[in-house]
VEXDREN-2710 file (C-alpha; in Angstrom, 1 decimal):
% VEXDREN-2710
k/r/px/py/pz
1/MET/-88.0/-71.2/51.7
2/THR/-88.8/-74.4/53.6
3/ALA/-92.5/-74.8/54.3
4/TYR/-93.1/-77.0/57.4
5/ARG/-96.9/-76.7/57.0
6/GLN/-97.6/-76.7/60.7
7/HIS/-99.8/-74.5/62.9
8/CYS/-97.1/-74.1/65.5
9/PRO/-95.6/-70.5/65.7
10/VAL/-92.1/-72.0/66.1
11/ALA/-92.5/-73.7/62.8
12/THR/-93.9/-70.7/61.0
13/ALA/-91.1/-68.5/62.5
14/ALA/-88.5/-71.1/61.4
15/GLU/-89.8/-70.9/57.9
16/VAL/-88.7/-67.2/57.9
17/LEU/-85.6/-67.4/60.0
18/GLY/-84.3/-70.9/59.5
19/GLN/-82.6/-70.4/56.1
20/SER/-78.8/-70.3/56.0
21/TRP/-77.3/-66.8/56.8
22/THR/-80.7/-65.3/57.7
23/LEU/-80.1/-64.8/61.4
24/LEU/-76.6/-63.4/60.7
25/ILE/-78.1/-60.8/58.4
26/VAL/-80.5/-59.9/61.3
27/ARG/-77.6/-59.7/63.6
28/GLU/-75.8/-57.3/61.3
29/LEU/-78.8/-55.1/61.0
30/LEU/-79.2/-55.1/64.8
31/HIS/-75.6/-53.9/65.0
32/GLY/-76.5/-50.9/62.9
33/SER/-75.4/-52.0/59.4
34/SER/-77.7/-50.8/56.7
35/ARG/-75.9/-50.7/53.3
36/THR/-75.4/-53.9/51.4
37/GLY/-71.6/-53.4/51.6
38/GLU/-71.7/-53.1/55.4
39/LEU/-73.9/-56.2/55.6
40/ALA/-71.6/-58.2/53.4
41/GLU/-68.6/-57.2/55.6
42/GLY/-70.2/-59.0/58.5
43/VAL/-71.1/-62.1/56.6
44/PRO/-67.9/-63.0/54.7
45/GLY/-68.3/-66.0/52.5
46/MET/-71.9/-65.2/51.6
47/SER/-72.4/-64.4/47.9
48/THR/-73.9/-61.0/47.0
49/ALA/-76.6/-62.9/45.1
50/LEU/-77.6/-64.9/48.1
51/LEU/-77.5/-61.8/50.3
52/ALA/-79.9/-60.1/48.0
53/ARG/-82.2/-63.1/47.9
54/ARG/-82.3/-63.4/51.7
55/LEU/-82.9/-59.6/52.1
56/LYS/-85.8/-59.9/49.7
57/GLN/-87.2/-62.9/51.6
58/LEU/-87.0/-60.9/54.9
59/ALA/-88.6/-57.9/53.3
60/ASP/-91.5/-60.1/52.0
61/ALA/-91.9/-61.5/55.5
62/GLY/-92.1/-58.0/57.0
63/VAL/-88.8/-58.3/58.9
64/VAL/-86.8/-55.7/57.0
65/THR/-87.7/-52.8/54.8
66/ARG/-85.8/-51.2/51.9
67/LEU/-84.9/-47.6/52.6
68/PRO/-85.1/-44.8/49.9
69/SER/-81.6/-44.2/48.7
70/THR/-79.9/-42.6/45.7
71/GLY/-76.7/-44.6/46.1
72/GLU/-76.0/-48.0/47.6
73/VAL/-79.2/-49.9/48.6
74/ARG/-80.0/-49.6/52.3
75/TYR/-82.1/-51.7/54.6
76/ALA/-83.5/-51.4/58.1
77/LEU/-85.4/-53.7/60.5
78/THR/-89.1/-53.2/60.9
79/PRO/-90.7/-53.4/64.4
80/ALA/-91.0/-57.1/63.8
81/GLY/-87.3/-57.3/62.9
82/ARG/-86.2/-55.3/66.0
83/ASP/-88.3/-57.6/68.1
84/LEU/-85.8/-60.3/67.2
85/ALA/-83.1/-58.7/69.3
86/PRO/-83.6/-60.8/72.4
87/VAL/-83.9/-63.9/70.2
88/VAL/-80.4/-63.2/68.7
89/GLU/-79.0/-62.4/72.1
90/HIS/-80.3/-65.6/73.7
91/LEU/-78.8/-67.6/70.8
92/GLY/-75.5/-66.0/71.4
93/TYR/-75.6/-66.8/75.1
94/TRP/-76.7/-70.4/74.4
95/GLY/-74.0/-70.9/71.8
96/ARG/-71.3/-69.5/74.2
97/ARG/-72.5/-71.7/77.1
98/TRP/-73.2/-75.0/75.3
99/LEU/-71.1/-75.2/72.2
100/PRO/-67.3/-75.7/72.0
101/PRO/-64.9/-72.8/71.2
102/PRO/-64.6/-71.9/67.5
103/ARG/-62.3/-74.0/65.4
104/SER/-59.1/-72.3/64.4
105/GLY/-60.0/-72.6/60.7
106/ASP/-63.2/-70.6/61.4
107/LEU/-61.3/-67.6/62.9
108/LYS/-60.7/-64.6/60.7
109/PRO/-58.8/-61.5/62.0
110/ARG/-61.0/-59.0/60.2
111/LEU/-64.2/-60.5/61.6
112/LEU/-62.8/-61.0/65.1
113/LEU/-61.6/-57.4/65.3
114/LEU/-64.9/-56.2/64.0
115/ASP/-66.7/-58.1/66.8
116/ILE/-64.2/-56.7/69.4
117/CYS/-64.7/-53.1/68.2
118/ARG/-68.5/-53.5/68.4
119/GLY/-68.3/-55.0/71.9
120/ILE/-65.9/-52.5/73.4
121/ASP/-67.5/-50.1/76.0
122/PRO/-66.6/-46.6/74.9
123/ALA/-66.8/-45.4/78.5
124/ARG/-63.6/-47.4/79.2
125/LEU/-61.6/-46.0/76.3
126/PRO/-58.9/-43.3/76.7
127/ARG/-59.7/-39.7/76.3
128/GLU/-57.1/-39.2/73.5
129/ARG/-57.1/-41.3/70.3
130/VAL/-54.5/-44.1/70.5
131/ALA/-53.8/-47.3/68.6
132/LEU/-53.1/-50.9/69.5
133/HIS/-50.8/-52.5/67.0
134/LEU/-51.5/-56.2/66.5
135/ARG/-49.5/-58.9/64.7
136/PHE/-51.2/-62.2/64.0
137/SER/-48.5/-64.9/63.7
138/GLU/-50.3/-67.8/62.1
139/VAL/-52.5/-66.3/59.3
140/PRO/-51.8/-65.3/55.7
141/PRO/-51.3/-61.6/55.0
142/PRO/-52.4/-59.1/56.1
143/ARG/-50.9/-60.0/59.5
144/TRP/-50.6/-56.4/60.8
145/TRP/-53.7/-54.7/62.1
146/TRP/-54.4/-51.7/64.2
147/LEU/-57.2/-51.0/66.6
148/VAL/-58.0/-47.3/66.9
149/LEU/-59.5/-46.4/70.3
150/SER/-61.1/-43.1/71.2
151/PRO/-64.0/-41.9/73.4
152/GLU/-66.3/-42.3/70.4
153/GLY/-65.5/-46.0/70.1
154/ALA/-63.2/-48.4/68.3
155/SER/-62.4/-49.4/64.8
156/SER/-59.9/-51.6/63.0
157/THR/-57.7/-51.0/60.0
158/GLU/-54.9/-52.6/58.0
159/SER/-53.2/-49.3/57.5
160/ASP/-51.1/-47.5/60.0
161/PRO/-53.3/-44.7/61.5
162/ARG/-50.2/-42.8/62.6
163/LEU/-51.4/-42.4/66.1
164/PRO/-49.6/-42.8/69.4
165/THR/-49.2/-46.6/70.0
166/ALA/-50.4/-47.7/73.4
167/ALA/-49.1/-51.2/73.0
168/ARG/-47.9/-53.7/70.5
169/ILE/-49.4/-57.2/70.6
170/ASP/-48.1/-60.4/69.0
171/CYS/-50.7/-63.2/69.2
172/THR/-52.5/-66.0/67.5
173/VAL/-56.0/-65.4/66.3
174/SER/-57.2/-68.3/68.4
175/ALA/-55.6/-66.9/71.6
176/LEU/-57.2/-63.5/71.1
177/ALA/-60.5/-65.0/70.3
178/GLY/-60.2/-67.2/73.4
179/VAL/-59.7/-64.4/75.9
180/TRP/-62.3/-62.2/74.1
181/LEU/-65.0/-64.9/74.2
182/GLY/-64.1/-65.9/77.8
183/HIS/-62.8/-69.4/77.0
184/ARG/-59.5/-68.7/78.6
185/MET/-58.0/-66.1/81.0
186/TRP/-55.6/-63.4/79.9
187/ARG/-53.0/-64.6/82.5
188/GLU/-53.1/-68.1/80.9
189/ALA/-52.6/-66.7/77.3
190/LEU/-49.7/-64.5/78.6
191/ALA/-48.1/-67.3/80.6
192/GLU/-48.2/-69.5/77.5
193/ARG/-46.9/-66.7/75.3
194/ALA/-49.8/-67.2/73.0
195/ILE/-50.3/-63.4/73.5
196/ARG/-47.2/-61.2/73.9
197/PHE/-47.1/-57.5/74.7
198/ASP/-44.5/-54.9/73.9
199/GLY/-45.4/-52.1/76.3
200/THR/-45.3/-51.1/79.9
201/ARG/-47.1/-52.8/82.8
202/GLU/-49.6/-50.0/82.8
203/ALA/-50.1/-50.3/79.0
204/VAL/-50.9/-54.0/79.4
205/ARG/-53.4/-53.4/82.2
206/ASN/-55.0/-50.5/80.2
207/THR/-55.3/-52.7/77.1
208/ILE/-57.0/-55.5/78.9
209/GLY/-59.3/-53.0/80.5
210/TRP/-60.1/-51.3/77.2
211/LEU/-60.8/-54.6/75.3
212/GLY/-62.9/-56.1/78.0
213/ARG/-64.7/-59.3/77.1
214/ASN/-67.5/-60.4/74.8
215/ARG/-71.0/-59.9/76.2
216/PHE/-71.8/-63.5/75.7
217/ALA/-69.0/-64.7/78.1
218/ASP/-70.2/-66.6/81.1
219/GLN/-68.4/-64.2/83.4
220/PRO/-68.4/-60.9/81.6
221/ASN/-66.7/-59.0/84.4
222/SER/-64.0/-61.6/85.2
223/PHE/-61.4/-59.7/83.3
224/LEU/-61.6/-57.0/85.9
225/ASP/-60.4/-59.5/88.5
226/GLU/-57.4/-60.2/86.2
227/LEU/-56.6/-56.5/86.2
228/ASN/-56.1/-56.7/90.0
229/ASP/-54.0/-59.9/89.7
230/GLU/-50.2/-59.1/89.5
231/ALA/-49.8/-62.4/87.6
232/THR/-51.6/-60.9/84.7
233/VAL/-48.7/-58.6/83.9
END
């Protein structure tokens, strides 16, 4: 852990939180992940050894605590850790406002769909369980994914859930990430055929309404304007 040896609270906080991956682990814990496997899913590319080391450092700093468990090791944020929620939120808003869109090489379908599922407002979802069938055109297998939507929330899977399919979507990962993060409008992606729907006009409108937009987007409600624009569909 870097020691700045300064009295400034920013410096002492950076000693705890400035290590690589640390804030992403806090982000995952804030999303409700607790088991090491769940945490690893949200930080692909991080080795299990480094994850264990960062968790120990956070525990030593009083940010997380290890929970009693007879199976897989589980962690939870302490009051000090939960107090980081607005810090993580502000970093997200700052990054969305001032940094460029993600590079195509940094986009991963599994992680993007995990983020979308976390961000979907369950109040907008249909009363009956349905699936959205997605095909990503420019990535290595698996290219087929399903989003399962229900009043309880959303989840993603590589296996056919054998549910009624509300719509089929062919897209690039960058196009879906662009509309989700608010870097481009749905109507633009559809006009450019970067996103293509196989479904009725109502299904397209429903899908856009169900997915919504990432909470860090500059105009989080602008997708609602698109729903009222006939050019969208």
